[in-house]
C-alpha positions as CSV (number, residue, x, y, z in Angstrom):
1,M,0.0,0.0,0.0
2,A,1.3,3.4,-0.9
3,V,1.9,6.0,1.8
4,A,0.3,9.4,1.2
5,H,2.8,12.1,0.6
6,F,1.8,15.7,1.2
7,G,4.7,17.4,-0.5
8,K,4.5,19.6,-3.6
9,F,3.1,16.7,-5.7
10,G,-0.2,16.7,-3.8
11,R,-2.2,14.5,-1.5
12,N,-2.2,11.4,-3.8
13,A,1.5,11.2,-4.6
14,T,3.4,8.1,-3.6
15,P,6.9,7.9,-2.4
16,S,8.0,6.6,-5.8
17,D,6.6,9.8,-7.4
18,S,8.9,11.9,-5.2
19,H,12.0,9.9,-6.1
20,G,11.9,11.2,-9.7
21,A,11.6,14.7,-8.3
22,H,14.6,14.2,-6.0
23,D,16.7,12.8,-8.9
24,A,15.7,15.8,-11.0
25,T,16.6,18.1,-8.2
26,R,20.0,16.4,-7.7
27,Q,20.7,16.6,-11.4
28,G,19.8,20.3,-11.5
29,L,22.1,20.9,-8.5
30,R,24.9,19.1,-10.2
31,D,24.3,21.1,-13.4
32,L,24.3,24.3,-11.4
33,I,27.5,23.5,-9.6
34,G,29.1,22.5,-12.9
35,K,28.1,25.9,-14.4
36,W,29.6,27.7,-11.4
37,R,32.8,25.7,-11.8
38,R,33.1,26.6,-15.5
39,N,32.5,30.3,-14.6
40,I,35.3,30.2,-12.1
41,D,37.7,28.5,-14.5
42,T,36.8,30.7,-17.5
43,R,37.1,33.9,-15.5
44,H,40.4,32.8,-14.1
45,Q,41.7,32.0,-17.6
46,L,40.5,35.4,-18.9
47,S,42.5,37.1,-16.1
48,L,45.7,35.3,-17.3
49,M,45.4,36.1,-21.0
50,S,47.7,38.7,-22.6
51,D,46.2,41.7,-24.4
52,S,47.0,40.0,-27.8
53,M,45.2,36.8,-26.8
54,L,42.2,38.9,-25.7
55,D,42.3,40.8,-29.0
56,D,42.2,37.4,-30.8
57,I,38.9,36.5,-29.1
58,G,37.5,40.0,-29.5
59,L,37.8,41.2,-25.9
60,T,39.4,44.3,-24.4
61,R,41.4,44.1,-21.2
62,E,38.7,46.1,-19.5
63,A,36.0,43.7,-20.6
64,A,38.0,40.7,-19.5
65,E,38.7,42.3,-16.1
66,A,35.0,43.1,-15.6
67,E,34.1,39.5,-16.4
68,A,36.8,38.1,-14.2
69,R,35.5,40.2,-11.3
70,K,32.0,38.8,-11.5
71,P,30.9,36.4,-8.8
72,F,30.8,32.8,-10.0
73,W,27.0,32.6,-9.7
74,R,26.4,35.5,-12.1
75,D,26.0,34.9,-15.8
């Protein structure tokens, strides 16, 4: 017999219904952390580039520094 679950899936949800939601939440969290890690890495790499390298990718030193100063959670 299924146990009633009163979470965000409503009165008739079963525990197995919530497992999919937890998996999706965990995957979303992993994706978000991965994005934050890429932001950190990319911004660090920008801060190490020479002016000529930045010119090659179409960025000014000022734009690269502004991007590098952004917190990791910002796009």
